[in-house]
C-alpha positions as CSV (number, residue, x, y, z in Angstrom):
1,M,-29.0,-9.6,-6.6
2,I,-29.9,-6.6,-4.1
3,H,-31.5,-7.9,-0.7
4,P,-34.2,-5.2,0.4
5,E,-33.8,-5.8,3.8
6,F,-30.0,-4.4,3.4
7,K,-31.0,-1.8,0.7
8,D,-29.2,1.3,2.9
9,L,-26.1,-1.2,4.4
10,E,-24.6,-3.7,1.6
11,P,-21.8,-2.4,-0.5
12,Y,-22.4,-1.7,-4.2
13,N,-22.9,-4.7,-6.4
14,D,-21.5,-4.1,-10.2
15,E,-23.9,-2.3,-11.6
16,Q,-24.3,0.2,-8.9
17,T,-20.6,0.5,-8.7
18,R,-20.6,1.8,-12.4
19,E,-23.6,3.9,-11.9
20,A,-21.4,5.5,-8.5
21,I,-18.4,6.5,-10.9
22,Q,-20.2,9.3,-12.9
23,R,-21.5,10.7,-8.8
24,I,-18.6,10.2,-7.8
25,L,-16.5,11.8,-11.2
26,D,-19.3,15.0,-11.0
27,S,-18.4,15.3,-7.4
28,P,-16.4,18.4,-7.1
29,L,-14.5,17.2,-4.3
30,L,-13.1,14.7,-6.0
31,D,-9.7,16.5,-7.0
32,A,-9.3,17.7,-3.5
33,H,-9.6,14.2,-2.1
34,V,-7.1,12.8,-4.8
35,K,-4.5,15.5,-4.0
36,N,-5.0,14.9,-0.3
37,V,-3.6,11.5,-0.5
38,N,-1.3,12.0,-3.4
39,L,-0.4,15.5,-3.9
40,N,1.4,14.5,-6.9
41,A,-1.5,12.7,-8.8
42,D,-2.3,13.7,-12.8
43,L,-5.9,14.2,-12.0
44,E,-6.5,14.2,-15.6
45,A,-5.1,10.7,-15.5
46,V,-6.7,9.5,-11.8
47,R,-10.1,10.6,-13.7
48,R,-9.4,8.2,-16.5
49,Q,-8.5,5.3,-14.1
50,F,-12.1,5.9,-12.5
51,A,-13.7,6.1,-15.7
52,S,-12.7,2.5,-16.5
53,V,-13.8,1.0,-13.7
54,Q,-16.4,-1.7,-14.6
55,S,-16.6,-3.6,-11.4
56,V,-16.5,-3.9,-7.9
57,D,-13.3,-5.8,-8.2
58,D,-11.9,-3.1,-11.0
59,F,-12.3,-0.6,-8.6
60,Q,-10.4,-2.2,-5.7
61,K,-8.1,-3.3,-7.8
62,K,-7.2,-0.3,-10.2
63,I,-8.2,2.7,-7.6
64,M,-7.6,1.2,-4.0
65,A,-4.7,-1.1,-4.8
66,T,-3.0,2.0,-6.6
67,M,-3.9,4.4,-3.5
68,L,-2.5,2.0,-0.9
69,F,0.9,1.3,-3.2
70,H,1.8,4.8,-3.3
71,I,1.1,5.0,0.7
72,L,3.6,2.1,0.7
73,R,6.3,3.2,-1.1
74,N,6.0,6.4,0.5
75,T,5.7,5.7,4.2
76,A,6.7,2.5,5.0
77,R,10.0,0.5,4.7
78,H,8.6,-3.5,4.7
79,F,5.1,-4.9,4.5
80,T,5.0,-8.4,5.5
81,F,2.2,-11.0,6.2
82,E,2.0,-14.6,7.6
83,G,-0.8,-17.2,8.0
84,L,-2.6,-16.9,4.8
85,D,-1.8,-20.7,4.1
86,Q,-4.8,-21.3,6.9
87,L,-7.3,-20.1,5.1
88,D,-9.1,-21.8,1.9
89,P,-10.2,-19.2,-0.2
90,K,-12.9,-20.9,-1.2
91,R,-14.8,-20.4,2.4
92,Q,-15.6,-17.7,4.1
93,Y,-14.5,-15.8,6.9
94,L,-15.5,-13.4,10.0
95,F,-12.0,-11.4,10.5
96,V,-11.6,-9.6,13.8
97,S,-8.5,-7.5,13.9
98,N,-6.8,-4.9,16.2
99,H,-7.4,-1.7,15.5
100,R,-4.6,0.6,14.9
101,D,-5.2,2.8,11.7
102,I,-9.1,4.0,10.3
103,T,-7.9,3.2,6.6
104,L,-4.9,0.8,6.2
105,D,-6.0,-1.8,9.1
106,A,-8.6,-3.5,6.7
107,G,-7.1,-1.6,3.1
108,L,-4.0,-3.8,3.7
109,L,-5.5,-6.5,4.4
110,N,-7.7,-6.6,1.5
111,L,-4.3,-5.8,-0.9
112,I,-2.9,-9.1,0.9
113,F,-5.9,-11.0,-0.5
114,L,-5.9,-9.3,-3.9
115,R,-2.5,-9.9,-4.7
116,N,-2.4,-13.8,-3.3
117,H,-5.4,-15.0,-5.4
118,F,-8.2,-14.5,-2.6
119,P,-11.4,-13.0,-2.7
120,A,-11.0,-9.6,-1.2
121,C,-13.6,-9.2,2.3
122,E,-16.3,-6.6,2.6
123,I,-14.9,-3.9,5.6
124,A,-17.5,-2.7,8.3
125,F,-16.4,0.9,9.2
126,G,-18.0,3.3,12.1
127,D,-20.4,5.4,10.3
128,N,-19.4,8.4,11.8
129,L,-16.3,8.1,9.0
130,I,-18.8,8.9,6.0
131,A,-17.9,13.2,6.7
132,N,-19.4,13.3,3.2
133,P,-21.5,12.0,0.4
134,L,-18.5,11.4,-2.0
135,L,-16.6,8.9,0.7
136,G,-19.6,7.4,0.9
137,E,-19.9,6.1,-2.3
138,I,-15.9,5.7,-2.3
139,A,-16.8,3.5,0.6
140,R,-19.6,1.2,-1.0
141,C,-17.4,1.3,-4.6
142,N,-14.7,-0.6,-1.7
143,R,-17.1,-2.9,-0.2
144,M,-17.5,-1.2,3.0
145,F,-20.7,-0.9,5.1
146,P,-21.8,1.5,7.5
147,I,-21.8,0.4,11.6
148,A,-24.1,2.2,13.8
149,R,-21.7,4.5,16.5
150,S,-23.8,6.8,18.2
151,A,-28.1,6.4,18.4
152,S,-30.4,6.3,21.0
153,R,-30.3,2.7,23.2
154,R,-33.5,1.2,21.1
155,E,-32.2,2.6,17.8
156,F,-28.6,0.9,18.5
157,Y,-30.1,-2.3,19.1
158,R,-32.0,-2.5,15.8
159,A,-29.0,-1.1,14.1
160,S,-26.7,-3.9,15.4
161,L,-29.3,-6.6,14.6
162,L,-29.1,-5.4,11.6
163,T,-25.6,-5.3,11.2
164,S,-25.3,-9.0,12.8
165,Q,-28.0,-10.1,10.3
166,Y,-26.1,-8.9,7.3
167,I,-22.3,-10.1,8.7
168,R,-24.2,-13.4,8.9
169,Y,-26.1,-12.9,5.4
170,A,-22.6,-12.0,4.2
171,I,-20.5,-14.8,4.8
172,T,-23.5,-17.8,4.6
173,E,-25.4,-16.5,1.6
174,K,-23.6,-13.9,-0.3
175,G,-20.3,-15.8,0.2
176,R,-18.3,-13.0,0.9
177,S,-15.7,-12.8,4.1
178,V,-16.2,-9.7,6.7
179,W,-13.3,-7.4,8.4
180,I,-14.6,-6.0,11.5
181,A,-12.5,-4.2,14.4
182,Q,-12.3,-5.8,18.1
183,R,-13.8,-3.1,19.2
184,N,-15.7,0.8,19.0
185,G,-13.1,3.0,17.3
186,R,-9.1,2.5,17.3
187,T,-6.8,1.1,20.1
188,K,-6.1,4.2,21.4
189,D,-3.3,2.8,24.3
190,G,-1.9,0.1,22.5
191,N,-3.9,-2.2,24.9
192,D,-5.4,-4.3,22.0
193,L,-9.2,-6.1,23.9
194,T,-12.1,-7.3,21.8
195,E,-14.7,-6.2,23.3
196,P,-17.4,-9.0,24.9
197,G,-20.6,-6.9,23.4
198,L,-19.1,-7.3,19.5
199,I,-19.5,-10.8,20.2
200,K,-23.2,-10.6,21.7
201,M,-23.6,-8.7,18.3
202,F,-22.5,-11.5,16.6
203,S,-25.2,-13.8,18.1
204,M,-28.1,-11.5,17.6
205,S,-28.6,-13.1,14.2
206,S,-29.0,-17.2,15.0
207,K,-31.0,-19.1,17.2
208,A,-28.3,-21.8,17.6
209,D,-26.8,-22.5,20.4
210,F,-23.7,-20.4,21.3
211,V,-21.4,-23.0,19.3
212,E,-23.0,-23.7,16.2
213,N,-24.3,-19.9,16.1
214,M,-20.5,-18.9,16.4
215,S,-18.6,-22.2,14.2
216,E,-21.0,-20.7,11.5
217,L,-19.3,-17.6,11.0
218,N,-15.8,-18.7,11.0
219,I,-13.7,-16.2,13.2
220,V,-10.2,-15.6,12.2
221,P,-8.6,-13.2,14.9
222,V,-5.7,-10.7,12.3
223,S,-2.7,-9.3,14.5
224,V,-1.9,-5.9,12.4
225,S,1.8,-4.3,13.8
226,Y,2.7,-1.0,12.9
227,E,6.8,0.1,13.5
228,F,5.2,3.9,14.2
229,E,2.1,4.1,15.6
230,P,-0.1,5.8,13.2
231,C,-1.8,8.8,14.8
232,A,-0.1,8.6,18.1
233,L,0.2,11.7,18.9
234,M,-3.3,12.3,18.6
235,K,-4.8,8.9,20.2
236,I,-2.4,10.0,23.1
237,R,-3.9,13.6,23.4
238,E,-7.5,12.1,23.2
239,T,-6.8,9.7,25.7
240,M,-5.4,12.4,28.0
241,V,-8.7,14.8,27.8
242,K,-11.0,11.4,28.4
243,R,-8.5,10.9,31.8
244,A,-9.3,14.7,32.7
245,S,-12.7,14.7,32.2
246,N,-13.8,11.5,33.4
247,G,-14.4,9.3,29.9
248,H,-15.6,13.0,27.5
249,Y,-14.2,13.5,24.7
250,E,-16.1,15.6,21.9
251,K,-14.2,15.2,18.6
252,A,-13.7,19.1,16.5
253,P,-15.3,18.7,13.4
254,G,-13.3,17.0,10.6
255,E,-11.8,15.2,13.3
256,D,-12.1,11.9,11.4
257,L,-11.1,13.2,8.3
258,K,-8.2,14.6,9.6
259,S,-7.0,11.1,10.9
260,I,-7.4,9.5,8.0
261,M,-5.3,11.8,6.2
262,Q,-2.2,11.3,8.9
263,G,-2.5,8.0,9.4
264,L,-1.7,7.4,5.4
265,H,0.9,10.1,5.4
266,E,2.6,9.7,8.2
267,Q,5.6,7.2,8.4
268,K,5.0,3.6,9.8
269,R,8.4,1.9,8.8
270,D,7.7,-1.7,8.8
271,I,3.9,-3.2,8.9
272,H,3.2,-6.7,9.7
273,F,-0.1,-8.5,9.7
274,C,-0.8,-11.6,11.3
275,I,-3.6,-13.8,9.9
276,C,-4.2,-15.9,13.3
277,K,-5.6,-19.9,13.3
278,P,-9.0,-19.7,12.8
279,I,-11.1,-19.9,16.5
280,T,-12.0,-24.4,16.1
281,R,-15.7,-26.0,17.2
282,E,-13.7,-27.6,20.2
283,E,-12.6,-23.8,21.3
284,L,-16.0,-22.7,21.1
285,T,-17.2,-25.2,23.6
286,T,-14.8,-24.5,25.8
287,C,-16.0,-21.1,25.4
288,A,-19.6,-21.9,25.9
289,N,-18.7,-24.0,29.4
290,A,-16.6,-20.9,30.8
291,E,-17.4,-20.4,34.5
292,T,-19.6,-17.4,35.5
293,T,-18.4,-14.6,38.0
294,E,-19.8,-11.8,39.5
295,E,-19.6,-9.7,36.4
296,N,-21.0,-12.3,33.9
297,I,-23.7,-13.9,35.8
298,S,-25.2,-15.6,33.0
299,Q,-23.6,-18.5,31.0
300,T,-24.2,-16.5,27.7
301,N,-22.3,-13.3,28.8
302,A,-19.1,-15.8,30.7
303,A,-19.0,-17.4,26.8
304,Y,-18.7,-14.0,25.1
305,S,-16.0,-13.0,27.4
306,A,-14.3,-16.1,27.1
307,L,-14.5,-15.6,23.2
308,A,-13.2,-12.0,24.0
309,T,-10.1,-13.4,25.5
310,L,-9.5,-16.2,23.3
311,I,-9.7,-13.9,20.3
312,D,-7.1,-11.3,22.9
313,K,-4.9,-14.4,22.5
314,R,-4.6,-14.7,19.3
315,I,-4.3,-11.3,18.4
316,H,-1.2,-10.8,21.2
317,D,0.5,-13.4,20.1
318,G,0.2,-12.4,16.5
319,Y,1.5,-9.1,17.1
320,K,4.9,-8.4,16.0
321,L,7.2,-6.5,18.7
322,F,9.4,-3.5,17.3
323,P,12.1,-2.1,19.0
324,F,10.6,0.8,20.2
325,N,7.9,-1.4,21.8
326,L,10.5,-3.5,23.6
327,E,12.3,-0.2,24.7
328,A,9.6,1.2,26.0
329,Y,8.5,-1.8,28.2
330,E,12.5,-2.0,29.3
331,L,12.2,1.8,30.3
332,L,8.9,0.6,32.0
333,K,10.3,-2.1,34.4
334,A,13.3,0.3,35.0
335,Q,10.9,2.7,36.8
336,S,11.7,2.9,40.4
337,K,7.6,3.6,40.8
338,E,4.5,3.6,38.6
339,I,4.4,6.1,36.3
340,E,1.6,8.9,36.7
341,L,0.5,8.8,33.5
342,D,-0.3,12.6,33.1
343,S,2.3,13.2,30.6
344,E,2.4,12.7,26.7
345,P,5.9,10.9,26.9
346,D,4.2,9.1,29.9
347,F,1.6,7.5,27.4
348,M,3.4,7.0,24.8
349,L,5.6,4.7,26.7
350,H,2.2,2.7,27.7
351,L,1.1,3.0,23.9
352,Y,4.5,1.3,22.8
353,A,5.4,-0.9,26.0
354,A,1.4,-2.8,26.0
355,P,2.0,-5.1,23.9
356,V,5.0,-6.3,25.1
357,E,3.0,-6.7,28.7
358,N,-0.3,-8.3,26.6
359,K,2.6,-10.8,25.1
360,N,3.8,-11.6,28.6
361,L,0.8,-12.8,30.4
């Protein structure tokens, strides 16, 4: 059933996916995108694979899983995970994840689910990432739905409300879990922090009190760790530009697509996913009773911040530290004075040291 309210947002169902496959095959951009992912791909074989797709599950298993296995074979040494035993395959969850790579964070989580007989989750992604209609078609076949990244204040509020309503609908009525990043965009400095505004967005679709509201969503933090940070230099240069221009950074045309491709092709060595302990009702009650501060003058805002902090704690504890993280942290500790963040090596040091600092808090 297609829900009219979400017709421009909801991922494709099986029938819509079969219709979209023909549009994908007719696209003059398909061959170039396939070659961008796998230079040695047999284009005719890939086209036959697309043509054989009859459902969303088909698309994810035949197209997406094949792509992800190719990426892992070529860019990763080990791919490990933990925490799946904490989930009930018959329940739906809202997975709130740290965000290090545009494509792989959610894609690899779904690969874990598919390989272990769990239902794949739907994926929230920034609407700025749809560079062309072909990518939009592929996204919606892959259980992805867009969320607004830039709009006027009124438009952003409406888009946030619709996103909140859709997430709750997907979990409570549609019977499908949802993945969303903990913040707007990827972590650029290694410091994984949940935006309290995200929690506020979750709450917009229910009039229930804080505990009932959040309990209905079954929030599960997810911590993803890459031994070699995806797109590290791109992230550092963006951070340096923002620092030098009072937070302003304007992306170059095609920069998002370049980041996607670079993230897919760069060496990542070891990758680890930790599906953290679900947020409990008791913990939500504690968040609801959090003390107000000068920054969070209302009890509601204090609860949002407390839950964001709890999610951060789960993600930081679940982050797998690699040698580069520990070495960067030790180098920082050995400095006789605070490092001036004015060079790429300085930012790189902080990028890898931040997860260690967060674990030690």
